[in-house]
N, C-alpha and C positions, 0 to 999 in steps of 0.2 A: 791541498788548500788549507791555509791556516785561518783560524777564527781569531777574533780580537781578544778573546779571553785566554787563548793559548799564547799570545804574545805578552800581554800585561799579566804578570803573575800575582803581584801584590804591591800595595803602596808602602813606601818607606816612611815610618813615623819616628823621626828623631828631633831633637831640639833644633839642630841646624836646618833641617828641611822644613820645620814648622815656621821658622823665622822668614823663610823665603816665600811663604804663601802670600805675604803682603805685596810682593812684586810679581805675583802670578807665576811662580816657579814651583813645580811639583815633582817629587822624586818617586820612581817606581822601580821595582825589580822586574826585569823583562827576560824573555827567553834568550839564551846565549847566542843563538843563531839569527836573532832578529836584527834587521837593519833600521836605519833612521826613518826611512819612508814607511815601513811597516808599522813602526812604533807610532808615528804621527797619525796614520790612518786609524789605528786601533784606539788611541786616546780620543780622537774626534768622534769615532763611532760609539764608544762606550759612554762618554760623558757629555756629548753634544756641545763641544767647545771648538774654538779655532786655535790651532797650534801655530806659533810663529817659528820656534826653533827647538831642535832636539839635540841634546848633548849626551853621549854615551861613555861609560867607563867600564872596563873589565876589572872587576874586583878579585884579587888573588886571595885564596883562602889562607888563613893563618895556621901556623903549626900548632898542633894540639897534643899534649901529653896526657896519656891515660893511666900511666903507672911508671915503673922504673924504666923499662926498655921500649914498650910499644909506643911508637910515635907515628902520628898521622897528620893529615891536614883537614881543615874544614873545606867545604866545597867551594869551587870558584863560581862566581855569578856575575851577571851583567846588570849595571845600574843605568837608568836613563833619567835625565833631568829635563823636564818639558817646560818651555816658556810659552805662555799663552799671549795672544794679541791683546792690545789695550781695549779694543771694543768687545772682546769676548767675555762671556760670563765666567764666574769662578766655579770651581768644582765643589759641589755641596758636601761631598764626603769629608773634606778637610775643614769645613766651617766650624764644627764644634770642638775641634782639637786645640785650637789656639787659645 
């Protein structure tokens, strides 16, 4: 059984994601094996809001050089953009960021 905090790992705080808070869209890093239904339920449970739509993206890790020959990649991760309903309240965590 997964808990909500195992699915939602952290919020994504970037300039682009902060511009979308005005239209009630919020971005989160989520567990790679989480599906849209689990993400929707987790956000509703943690923040007490109503979710209209969830969009997910698999972000591929960039190539990283650490010296002359050793080359590796950053980790792959999954991003979810959550759109709230019009009658839902906003997420207070993002209020002071804008």
